[in-house]
PAZA-467064 format. One line per field, with one value per residue (C-alpha): residue number from 1; residue in three letters; x, y, z. Coordinates in steps of 0.2 Angstrom, whole numbers, plus 5000, padded with zeros to 4 digits. Layout:
residues N
n	c(NUM|...)
res	c(ALA|...)
xx	c(X|...)
yy	c(Y|...)
zz	c(Z|...)
***
This chain:
residues 422
n	c(1|2|3|4|5|6|7|8|9|10|11|12|13|14|15|16|17|18|19|20|21|22|23|24|25|26|27|28|29|30|31|32|33|34|35|36|37|38|39|40|41|42|43|44|45|46|47|48|49|50|51|52|53|54|55|56|57|58|59|60|61|62|63|64|65|66|67|68|69|70|71|72|73|74|75|76|77|78|79|80|81|82|83|84|85|86|87|88|89|90|91|92|93|94|95|96|97|98|99|100|101|102|103|104|105|106|107|108|109|110|111|112|113|114|115|116|117|118|119|120|121|122|123|124|125|126|127|128|129|130|131|132|133|134|135|136|137|138|139|140|141|142|143|144|145|146|147|148|149|150|151|152|153|154|155|156|157|158|159|160|161|162|163|164|165|166|167|168|169|170|171|172|173|174|175|176|177|178|179|180|181|182|183|184|185|186|187|188|189|190|191|192|193|194|195|196|197|198|199|200|201|202|203|204|205|206|207|208|209|210|211|212|213|214|215|216|217|218|219|220|221|222|223|224|225|226|227|228|229|230|231|232|233|234|235|236|237|238|239|240|241|242|243|244|245|246|247|248|249|250|251|252|253|254|255|256|257|258|259|260|261|262|263|264|265|266|267|268|269|270|271|272|273|274|275|276|277|278|279|280|281|282|283|284|285|286|287|288|289|290|291|292|293|294|295|296|297|298|299|300|301|302|303|304|305|306|307|308|309|310|311|312|313|314|315|316|317|318|319|320|321|322|323|324|325|326|327|328|329|330|331|332|333|334|335|336|337|338|339|340|341|342|343|344|345|346|347|348|349|350|351|352|353|354|355|356|357|358|359|360|361|362|363|364|365|366|367|368|369|370|371|372|373|374|375|376|377|378|379|380|381|382|383|384|385|386|387|388|389|390|391|392|393|394|395|396|397|398|399|400|401|402|403|404|405|406|407|408|409|410|411|412|413|414|415|416|417|418|419|420|421|422)
res	c(MET|HIS|ALA|ALA|ALA|SER|GLN|GLN|LEU|PRO|ASP|ALA|HIS|ASP|ASN|THR|PRO|LEU|ILE|PRO|THR|ASP|GLY|ASP|ASP|VAL|LEU|SER|GLY|GLU|PRO|PRO|CYS|GLN|THR|GLN|LEU|SER|VAL|ALA|GLY|HIS|ASP|LEU|THR|ILE|PHE|VAL|GLU|SER|PRO|PRO|LEU|PHE|GLU|SER|ILE|LEU|ARG|ASP|ILE|HIS|ARG|ALA|GLN|ARG|ARG|VAL|TRP|ILE|GLU|VAL|TYR|THR|PHE|PHE|ASN|ASP|PRO|ALA|CYS|ILE|ARG|ILE|SER|GLU|ALA|LEU|GLN|GLU|LYS|ALA|LYS|ALA|GLY|LEU|ASP|VAL|ARG|VAL|PHE|TYR|ASP|ALA|VAL|GLY|SER|SER|ALA|THR|PRO|SER|ALA|PHE|PHE|SER|ALA|MET|THR|ASN|ALA|GLY|VAL|ARG|ILE|HIS|ALA|PHE|HIS|SER|LEU|LEU|GLU|GLY|LEU|ARG|ARG|PHE|ARG|PRO|LEU|LYS|ILE|LEU|ASN|ARG|ARG|ASN|HIS|ARG|LYS|VAL|ILE|VAL|ILE|ASP|ASP|ASP|LEU|GLY|TYR|PHE|GLY|GLY|MET|ASN|LEU|VAL|GLU|ASN|MET|GLN|GLY|ALA|ASN|GLU|GLU|LYS|ALA|PRO|GLY|ARG|PRO|THR|SER|SER|GLY|TRP|ARG|ASP|VAL|HIS|LEU|ARG|MET|ALA|GLY|PRO|GLN|VAL|ALA|GLU|LEU|ALA|GLU|SER|PHE|GLU|ARG|SER|TRP|ARG|LYS|ALA|HIS|GLY|GLU|LYS|LEU|THR|ARG|ARG|THR|ARG|THR|TYR|ARG|ARG|ALA|LEU|LEU|ALA|ALA|ALA|ALA|GLY|GLY|GLU|ARG|GLY|GLU|GLU|SER|ILE|ARG|PHE|PHE|ASP|SER|GLY|PRO|GLY|THR|ARG|TYR|SER|ARG|ALA|GLY|ARG|VAL|PHE|ALA|THR|LEU|ILE|ARG|SER|ALA|ARG|GLN|GLN|ILE|THR|LEU|SER|MET|ALA|TYR|PHE|ILE|PRO|VAL|GLY|ARG|PRO|LEU|ARG|ALA|LEU|LEU|ALA|ALA|ARG|ARG|ARG|GLY|VAL|ARG|VAL|ARG|VAL|ILE|VAL|PRO|GLY|LYS|SER|ASP|VAL|LYS|LEU|VAL|GLN|ARG|ALA|THR|CYS|HIS|LEU|TYR|THR|GLN|LEU|LEU|LYS|ARG|GLY|PHE|ARG|VAL|TYR|GLU|ARG|ARG|GLN|ARG|MET|LEU|HIS|SER|LYS|ALA|MET|VAL|VAL|ASP|ASP|LEU|TYR|THR|LEU|VAL|GLY|SER|CYS|ASN|LEU|ASP|PRO|ARG|SER|LEU|TYR|ILE|ASN|LEU|GLU|PHE|LEU|ALA|VAL|ILE|ARG|SER|ARG|ARG|LEU|ALA|LEU|VAL|ILE|ALA|ARG|ILE|CYS|ARG|PHE|GLU|ALA|GLN|GLN|SER|ASP|ARG|VAL|THR|ARG|ARG|SER|CYS|GLU|LYS|ARG|SER|ARG|TRP|GLN|ARG|PHE|LEU|ASP|ARG|LEU|ALA|TRP|THR|VAL|ARG|TRP|TRP|LEU)
xx	c(5042|5034|5032|5013|5007|4999|4981|4967|4962|4948|4931|4930|4912|4907|4892|4897|4885|4892|4890|4877|4883|4869|4864|4875|4873|4887|4891|4889|4901|4922|4931|4944|4961|4969|4959|4967|4964|4973|4974|4984|4995|4997|4992|4988|4985|4977|4980|4972|4981|5000|5000|4995|5006|5022|5019|5018|5034|5044|5037|5042|5061|5064|5061|5071|5087|5094|5088|5076|5077|5065|5062|5050|5048|5047|5056|5052|5061|5044|5043|5037|5048|5063|5058|5060|5075|5084|5080|5086|5101|5102|5099|5113|5125|5120|5127|5109|5109|5099|5097|5085|5081|5075|5070|5079|5065|5053|5063|5068|5061|5070|5086|5102|5108|5094|5099|5120|5114|5108|5125|5136|5129|5131|5114|5117|5110|5105|5096|5088|5091|5098|5102|5121|5119|5109|5124|5136|5128|5125|5107|5098|5080|5079|5086|5076|5061|5061|5056|5057|5041|5038|5035|5043|5048|5056|5060|5070|5064|5042|5040|5035|5024|5019|5006|5003|5010|5026|5036|5026|5016|4996|4987|4972|4956|4950|4954|4969|4983|4998|5013|5027|5039|5028|5025|5008|5007|5003|4985|4982|4970|4977|4979|4995|4996|5008|5011|5018|5021|5033|5030|5040|5053|5048|5047|5065|5069|5062|5069|5085|5083|5078|5094|5105|5100|5101|5119|5125|5123|5115|5100|5092|5078|5062|5052|5040|5024|5031|5032|5016|5006|4999|4990|4980|4993|4996|4978|4974|4965|4952|4938|4939|4959|4966|4985|4996|5005|5016|5026|5038|5033|5045|5050|5062|5063|5068|5050|5031|5022|5008|4998|4997|4992|4978|4971|4973|4961|4949|4947|4942|4926|4912|4900|4909|4926|4929|4945|4950|4966|4975|4980|4967|4973|4971|4979|4983|4976|4970|4958|4952|4950|4937|4927|4923|4921|4907|4900|4899|4888|4903|4898|4913|4915|4930|4934|4946|4953|4941|4956|4973|4991|4994|4981|4986|4983|4966|4964|4966|4952|4942|4943|4938|4922|4912|4916|4916|4899|4894|4896|4888|4902|4900|4913|4915|4927|4933|4930|4943|4958|4967|4964|4981|4976|4981|4967|4955|4943|4936|4920|4924|4937|4953|4960|4975|4985|5002|5011|5005|4994|4981|4992|5004|5020|5014|5011|5026|5038|5040|5046|5032|5025|5010|5000|4988|4977|4964|4956|4934|4938|4954|4943|4926|4939|4944|4928|4921|4936|4932|4914|4918|4928|4912|4902|4913|4914|4904|4896|4900|4888|4886|4875|4891|4903|4892|4895|4912|4917|4924|4942|4941|4936|4950|4962|4957|4959|4975|4980|4972|4984|5001|4993|5010|5021|5012)
yy	c(5061|5045|5049|5048|5045|5029|5030|5021|5030|5043|5038|5040|5050|5068|5078|5075|5065|5048|5044|5029|5013|5002|4988|4990|5009|5017|5035|5036|5040|5035|5045|5057|5051|5063|5074|5087|5092|5101|5090|5093|5106|5097|5098|5080|5073|5057|5045|5029|5028|5028|5040|5057|5050|5049|5066|5071|5063|5072|5088|5087|5078|5091|5105|5098|5109|5096|5077|5065|5047|5032|5015|5004|4988|4986|4999|4994|5002|5008|5021|5033|5025|5027|5046|5046|5037|5050|5063|5056|5055|5074|5077|5065|5075|5092|5088|5081|5067|5055|5039|5022|5010|4995|4976|4963|4951|4963|4971|4956|4959|4975|4973|4977|4989|5002|5002|5002|5018|5027|5022|5028|5045|5045|5039|5031|5012|4997|4981|4975|4956|4949|4931|4937|4943|4929|4916|4927|4928|4910|4914|4913|4906|4918|4935|4929|4926|4945|4957|4977|4981|4999|5015|5030|5046|5060|5077|5091|5093|5096|5084|5064|5051|5037|5024|5005|5009|5003|5011|5002|5012|5006|5004|5015|5003|4988|4975|4982|4969|4969|4972|4957|4958|4971|4964|4957|4973|4983|4992|4988|5000|5007|5022|5032|5050|5065|5076|5092|5100|5097|5079|5075|5076|5058|5051|5056|5048|5031|5030|5035|5022|5009|5014|5013|4996|4991|4994|4986|5001|5001|5011|5016|5008|5014|5018|5007|5018|5019|4998|4996|5008|5018|5033|5042|5059|5059|5059|5073|5074|5083|5079|5086|5089|5081|5071|5061|5047|5035|5017|5009|4991|4973|4959|4965|4981|4993|4993|4994|4979|4981|4969|4980|4997|4988|4980|4996|5006|4992|4990|5009|5007|5008|5010|5002|4999|4995|4988|4988|4974|4966|4950|4949|4934|4942|4933|4935|4951|4958|4944|4943|4962|4961|4948|4956|4972|4961|4956|4971|4979|4986|4986|4978|4978|4968|4973|4961|4957|4944|4938|4940|4938|4927|4910|4903|4919|4920|4903|4907|4920|4910|4897|4911|4919|4906|4911|4930|4929|4919|4932|4948|4953|4960|4952|4960|4954|4969|4963|4966|4977|4970|4979|4981|4996|4994|5005|5003|5017|5017|5026|5039|5047|5037|5031|5017|5019|5012|4998|4983|4974|4963|4944|4935|4941|4961|4959|4950|4945|4960|4978|4989|5007|5014|5030|5034|5049|5057|5065|5066|5074|5063|5047|5050|5054|5035|5030|5036|5028|5010|5012|5014|4998|4987|4996|4986|4970|4955|4954|4937|4926|4909|4902|4906|4899|4883|4882|4880|4860|4851|4850|4870|4868|4857|4867|4885|4874|4867|4886|4894|4879|4887|4907|4910|4906|4913)
zz	c(5077|5085|5104|5103|5120|5126|5125|5117|5100|5101|5095|5078|5079|5076|5069|5050|5044|5035|5017|5017|5016|5019|5004|4988|4986|4975|4969|4951|4940|4941|4954|4946|4941|4953|4967|4977|4995|5012|5025|5042|5033|5019|5001|4995|4977|4976|4962|4954|4938|4935|4918|4929|4942|4933|4925|4941|4947|4931|4934|4954|4948|4937|4948|4961|4968|4982|4980|4974|4982|4975|4985|4975|4972|4954|4941|4925|4908|4901|4889|4904|4916|4905|4905|4925|4922|4913|4922|4938|4926|4922|4940|4943|4932|4940|4958|4965|4979|4967|4976|4966|4979|4971|4976|4966|4964|4961|4946|4940|4920|4922|4912|4920|4908|4914|4931|4925|4914|4932|4940|4924|4928|4946|4953|4969|4967|4978|4974|4991|4994|4979|4973|4975|4992|4998|4993|4997|5014|5015|5016|5002|5005|5020|5009|4995|5003|5013|5001|5000|4996|4998|4989|4995|4985|4992|4982|4991|5007|5005|4993|4994|4986|4995|4991|4981|4963|4957|4943|4929|4918|4918|4901|4900|4897|4904|4888|4881|4878|4887|4877|4876|4890|4900|4918|4924|4936|4920|4920|4936|4949|4963|4975|4975|4985|4983|4997|5001|5018|5036|5038|5022|5034|5040|5022|5021|5039|5033|5019|5026|5039|5025|5014|5029|5035|5018|5017|5036|5047|5066|5066|5082|5090|5089|5104|5112|5107|5089|5089|5096|5085|5097|5091|5100|5102|5083|5079|5091|5106|5100|5089|5069|5070|5057|5058|5047|5054|5046|5050|5042|5045|5044|5057|5072|5085|5073|5065|5071|5065|5052|5061|5074|5063|5056|5073|5081|5068|5065|5084|5086|5072|5078|5062|5046|5037|5019|5013|4997|4995|4983|4992|5006|5019|5035|5049|5069|5075|5060|5057|5075|5076|5061|5068|5083|5074|5064|5082|5088|5072|5062|5043|5034|5014|5007|4988|4981|4963|4954|4944|4952|4946|4961|4959|4976|4985|4977|4981|4999|5000|4994|5005|5019|5009|5018|5035|5032|5022|5038|5050|5040|5027|5011|4998|4979|4965|4956|4936|4921|4929|4943|4959|4967|4980|5000|5008|5022|5028|5045|5050|5035|5048|5048|5031|5031|5013|5009|5001|5014|5010|5022|5019|5030|5019|5020|5039|5045|5032|5020|5023|5019|5021|5029|5033|5044|5040|5052|5038|5035|5020|5014|5019|5009|4993|4997|5000|4982|4976|4985|4981|4962|4964|4972|4957|4944|4954|4957|4973|4982|4989|5000|4983|4973|4985|4985|4967|4967|4964|4977|4967|4968|4986|4991|4982|4990|5008|5003|4999|5014|5024|5017|5019|5030|5013|5001)
***
């Protein structure tokens, strides 16, 4: 499954014209909340809002015949997720293999009774790196620092979901107030995919490895090709051939490193790169690759939240603005709704989506899941979503950076110095 050949990525050009990206052009109108297309023999549905995503997940759970596996950072007990929980309980009582693997910190706002109800119905539940586990293993800081940030769902043998959305119902509309007790993630903009086809088996393998590792079982070491994120054979040797490739990211030899995946794709760029990132603090190989891309004339557009839920991360990003703008990067801050997407489009051909932000925590500490998809049709769909986010954004300029007070710039620099711990 992961035995790609050791060669460079194929050239990303063919004769299909790119959607123009010079200037501040954007496609008019908001992209639909879900879009369907076929890629590499798979049916994909792209979601940007949680209500249609949750309805799709519910329908697929009700149709499940063998298993439902859910791995997620946050599983909240709002009305939509209660319906999902009840559907899981029904399937567990019917004898299906139902598992829920959630992050203890990411789901800390969810009452334990929510998970106990599923356990009592026969759902196999596991909380990743709880405080109790940290104390029991005498490594509380290390265990609490490393989080499971993945979002993967496997249903039977041919249906799966992956992307950036947690199981938290987003509210429609930018100006709606959050209900009491609702996580800050409510109302966020994001990107999530549903996939039907043979490579769902790879999603299942990824979940199974993550589940077994969390239960202390030994795993086989990934191949050197996989760990080095050599993508060429999986991406197709012939121009125009579509492909889907998955990566488990995390520390150690059992995973690939997200930084390598990002850097490999960025180095392949010849014309343009679009990044839509909830938390944007590029370091190491990805940052060096982005700067090198600009030196060879690649247009780079970055869209980030204008008001982040993690203020220190936003300050560290602000410190980086001046350096990026001097090198010709275009930077946009999304207004009103929090931008939570984790997407990159390269030359309107390669798309990277998943749970991984372009920041030190996602790149080097947390457990993450990434998909690299070679498809011009998908790239144009994600590019349109990104351009809509840019349309709803304020352009960051060197003048706007200079208007920040000395105190603000001092705090920005301070946040940048501790970027590896954010």
